[in-house]
N, C-alpha and C positions, 0 to 999 in steps of 0.2 A: 591388166593384171601382170605382176612382176612373177616371172617363173625362173626358178633356180635348178639347172639341170646339173645331176650330180655325176661326177667321172666315173667310168667303167673300165676295166682293165683291157678287157678285148670283147669282142662279140662272142655270142654263145655258139655251142655246136649242138647240133641234132642227137637226141637220145638214141641208142641201138637198142632195137627190139631183138628178142630172142627168136630162135628159127626152130625150135622144135613145137609140136602140137600137144603134148601134154601140160596141163596146168594142174595146180594145187590151190584150194581155198584155205585161208589162213585167216585167224582172228588176230587184229592187234589192237589190244585194250579190251575192255574199259580201264583195266588196272595198270596198262603200261604207263609208267612214269612219264615218258616223252610225248604222250598225247595231252599233256597240259591240262587235265581234268579228265573227268570220266567219258571220254570219247572212244567209241569203238570203230576200227576200220576192218570191214570185210575185203579181204585183199585177195584177188586172184593173181597167182604167181606162176611163171614159167622159169623155174630155177630160182634165181635170185632178182629176176627181172619182173617189174609189177605190170601186170595186164591191165587190172582195173583195180580202183580203190574207192569203195563206197562207204561213205560216213554213216553211221548208226548212231542217232543222238536220241536224249530223252530218259537216260538212266539217273539225271539229277533234277527230273521236273519238280519245281516247287509251287506251280500254280500261282504265281506270283499277280499276274494278269487278273485272273479269276477272283483272287483274294482280295485285290485292290477294288472290287465292286461292293464289297460289305463294309468298306472302311468311308469314313467322310473325306473330302477330297484332301485336307491338310494332314490326317492321320496316315492317308495312302501312300503319301510321299516317302515315308520311312522304308518303305519295301522296295523302292527303287534302288537303294544303296546297294541291296543284296543281288541284284542282277550282274552288272559288270563289276565285280566288288574290286577291281584294279582301278576304276575310274568311277566312285560313286557320287562324286560332284558333278561330275558330266551327267550322269542319270539324273539327279536332282535338277538340274538346270533345264533339261529338255522337257521333263514333266512339268515343271513351274511354268515354263514358257508356254506350253499348250493350255494349261488351265488360264493363265493370263490372258491369253489370245481369245480364249472362249469368254472371258468376262470383260474383256477390253479395258484391262488394267494398264495404268501408267506407271513405269518404274522410274524412280529418281537416278541421275545420272550417276551419283555416288555408288549407289548400289550396282548398277550395271558395270562399272569399273571395277569394282571389288570381285565380282562374279567372275568377270573376264581373267582377272589375275588369278583367280583361285582355280579356274578350270584350265589354264594354261600350266600352272604349278601341276596339276593334277596330270597332264598330258606329259610332262617330264617324267613324273614319278611313274606313270603306266609304262613308258617306253624304257625306264631303267629296269623294270620287272622283266620285260621282254629281252631286253638287251642281256641280262644277267642270265636268264634261265636258257636263252637261245646259244650264249656261248658255252655254258655248262652242258647242253646237250652235245656240243662238240668238242668236249674236254677241255675247255677253256676256263679253268676254275678261276683265276685271279680277277678275271673281269666280272664275274658275279660278286666278288667280295666288295671291289671298287663301286659296283653300281649300288649296291646296298648302302654303302656308305653315305652318299648323296640322297638315297630315297629316304633314310632315316631323317636327314635335315628337312626334307618336305613333310614328311609325316610329323615331326615337332611343329612346324608351321600350322597344319590343319589340327592339332590338339591345341594349341594357343588359342586359335579362333573360335573351336567349336567344343573343345574337351574330349573328343574322340579322335584317334589316330586315322581310322579307315571309316567306319560307318558314320560319318559326321552328320547326315541330314541337315546340312547347314543352309544350303540355298532352299528357301521357303517360297510358297506361293506368295506374292508381293512383295519380296525382299529376302531378309537374312534372318537367321534365328536370333542372332545377338551383333552388336556392332563389334568393330574388330578392336582389339585392345591397343594400348598406347604403343608397345613395343613390336606390333605388327611389321609395320614398314622396316624398321631396323633390321629384323630378322629376315625378311625377305631380301634386303639388299645384300646381307652377308652372303645368302645362296646364289644370287644372281651374279655376284662379284667373282665367285670361284668355278661357277658351272661352266664356262667356256673351256677353261683349262682343264677340268675334268673331262670334258667330251673330247678333248685333245688326247688325253691319257688312254681313254677308251680305243681311240683310232689308232693310237701308236701301236696297241697291242694287236689289233685284229686287221684292220684296213689293208695293210701290205702282208700280213702274214701268210707265208705259202701255204700252210695246212687249210687255213680259213679260205684261202681263195680256192683250193681244191676241191672243198666241200660246198661251196656256194655258187661259184662263177658257172652260168650255163645250167645249173641245176634248178628243176621246177619253174621253168620259164612259162610265160603266157604272153600272147601278143594284146595289145590295146583293144582291139575288135573283139576278141574272145572274153576279155576282161569285163567289158562293158556288157556284152550278151550273158555272162554269168551274174551280173549285178555287183561286180566287186567294188568296193568304195575304200577311201583311205589311202595309206600307204601301200597297200597291195594293188590298187588301181593306179596311182600315180607313178609307181615303179616302172609301169609299162609305157610311159610317156603322156598319159592321159592328164591334163593340169586341173583336176577336178578337185576343189575344195569348198565345203558347204561355206565357210568363212567368207570366202570371196564370191561363190555363186549365187548364196542366199543369205546376205550377212543379218547376223542377230546380235544383240546386245552391244551393238555399236561397233562391230569389228571392222566396218567400212571406214571407220576414222583412224584405224591402226595400220602403220606401215610394216609390212612383212611379205616375204616371198613364199612361192608355194614349191617346195622341192619336187622334181620329177626325175625319173631314172630313163633308160633307154631300152634294156633288154627283157624287163619284167623277170628275172631271175631271183634267187634268194640273195644274192649279192647286192642288186639294186634296192631290193626291199630295204636291206641293212643300211645302205647308204641314205636312203630317203628318210629313214626314221632318224637316223644321227642328225641329218640337216634340219629335221622338223625340231628337234630339241634345242638346236641353235636358236632356230627363228621363234621358239615359245619363250626363251631368254630375252630376245629383243621385245616381244609383245610384253613380257611381266615388267621389264623396264620402263616402257611408255606407261603401262598402266600405273606402276607405282608414283611416277612423276606427276600424272594427272590427279591420283588421289592426294597428294601432297597438296597440289595447287587447289584442288575443291575445298580441302580442310574438312573440320568436324561437320556433320550433317545427319540426315534421317538414315535409318538402314531397313526402312519399309514403307511402302507406297501410304501416302496420306488418304487413299481411298478406303473409307469405312466399311464398304462391301467387304472386303477382304482382312484388313488390318484393324485388330482390336484398339479400343482407345487407350491411351497412355495411362500409365499409373496414377500420375499427377491429377487426371481428370476423374478418375474412378472415385478417388477419397471423396469428394465432394458433389458428385452428381449420380444420382440414382439411374437415370437414364443411361449413362455411360456403363455403369456397372451391370444393369441388365443386359446391353448390347454385348458386353464382353462374355458374360455368362452364356448367352445364346450362341455367340460364335463358336465358343469352345465345347459346348455340348451338343448343339444340333449342327454345326457348321453352316457354311454359307450355301447359298443355292443360285449356281449359273443359270442363265437362261437355256431354255431348250435350243440344242443346236450340236454341232460338232466343231472340232479343230485339229489340225495336224500341224506339228512343228518338226524341222529336223535340224540336228546340230552337228558339227564335225567334232566326234569323240575320237579318243586315242586310236580306235579299232576301224573308223571310217564313219558314214552317214548312219547316225543313230536319230529314229523317228519316233515320235509319239501321237498317236492319234486317240482323242477323248470325247466321248459322247455324253451329252448331258439329257436328262429327262425332266429337268426341272427341279430335281430333288437335290438332298445336300450329299448324296453319294454318285459317283461316276456310275452312268449305266453301261459303259464299257470303255477299257482301257487296253490299246494295243500298241506293243512297240515293234518298230522294225530294227531288229539288232544285226548290226553289221557283222559280227562272228558267225551268225548262222549263214547269211548271206554269203559270206566270203568262203565257208566250207564247201560251197557248191563247186568251186573251181579246182578242187582239191584232185579229183579224178583226172581232169584235163593235164594239171601239172605233174602228177605222179606217174602218168603212163610212160612206160618204156625207161624209168629210172630203176636204180637198185633200192632193194628194201632199205637199205642203211640210208638212203637219201631220204626216206619217209621222215625220219626223225628231225633233219634240219628242215625239211619242208613244211611239216606242221608248226614248228616253231617260229618261221618265217612269216605264217599268216596271223599270228599272234591272236588265237582264239581265247575267249574266256567261256568256259562251259555254263557257268552260271547264267550268262547272257543267253547263250543257246537255248538253253532248257528250262527258261523262265515260265 
C-alpha cells in the first residue's frame, strides 16, 4: 500500500490544565451554529479550560433504520440519502453492496466504474463542505465561497445523471437508476481539469496562514493508539499516522485496480486532519481520471445487472412477452426476496468507515438494517481531544471531526 505522509509545521505541545478546583457545567448546543448540526455538548469548565466534554446526541432522531424494515429492499434505499446528507451516494453504495452480497448478485464492470467515479466526486464534494464550514468557523470567509464554487460544479454533475442535486438515490441495488448521459464524461473532465489548481488556491489561503496555524497546530491532538481504541476511522484516524483506508484494507467495487495513495499525518491534531483531507481531494481527482478513462474504453453497455432476481426485464421485452410483464409487475409491487441470512459491508465514506448490516428472513422487506456510522463513532474521541483546551478551541475541534448529525441520529 502506498502511503503519503503530509507535512506538518512542528510537533505539538501538551495542553495546560487550570489549577483551581471550582468547575462549572455549561451547555454548548444543540442550537450553537458551530456544532454543525443538533449536537449538544455538556462541558465541565475550570474558567476557560475544558475539563470534560460529553456529547449528547439524539435530537434529530429520524428512525431511518426502523422505517427501512417497513419498506421493500429497493424502496428502502431512498432513506439512506437522508443519513449522511453530504454523501448520499456513499450511503446508497454501502446499502446496495450489502444487499447484493446477501443475494450474490454480480455487477457489470461498467456499473462498478461509474459507481467509483461518482462516490469519489461525492468525497470531494463532502470535503469541500467540510473545508468551507471549518474555515468559516475560524473566520476565514473567502475559503467558504471558493469551496462552494467547486461544489456547485459537482452538484451539477449529480443533477445531470440523476435529476437531483443532493438526494439522488442513483446507485440502486443491482446497478444504477439510469444510464449516464452522453455529456457526462465531458462534464467530469471539465471538473477534474480545474480541481488541482483550485485545491492549490485553498491551500494558499490556509496552509501557511499564521492565524490558521495558531488555531489548529497542536490543538485537539490524539495519538494513534488512543484513536484506534476509540474506534476513529477516516481522516481523523489517518491524521494520527495509522494508514487504514477501507478501499485498501478491504477493497470493493474494484478499488484494488486503481492507483492512489493513502495520505497520513503525524500528530493527530486539527492541522493534520486538515492536511490529510486536502491530500485526499487530490487523490480522489486521480481516481476520477482513471475511472473516466476506463469508462471511455468500455464504451456503451448495461447499467444494471442481467440477474433477473433483482433487475426487471427491459421495456423492449415487456411489449411482447406476458411473462416479462408479470415479472416486472411483481418486482415493483412485491419486491424481490433474498434468501434467509445476513450480510455486512463497509466502505470508505468521506467521514470514515461506513458499514451496513442487513438481515433477511426470506421476505420482500429487510428484517433488520443497521449502519455503523463513522460520525457517531468519531464523536467518542471528542472528550479525549478537548480535555485541557480552551472553550474557543472546541469550535475548531468539532469542525475538524467533520460530523454529520443526520448520520449520528439516524
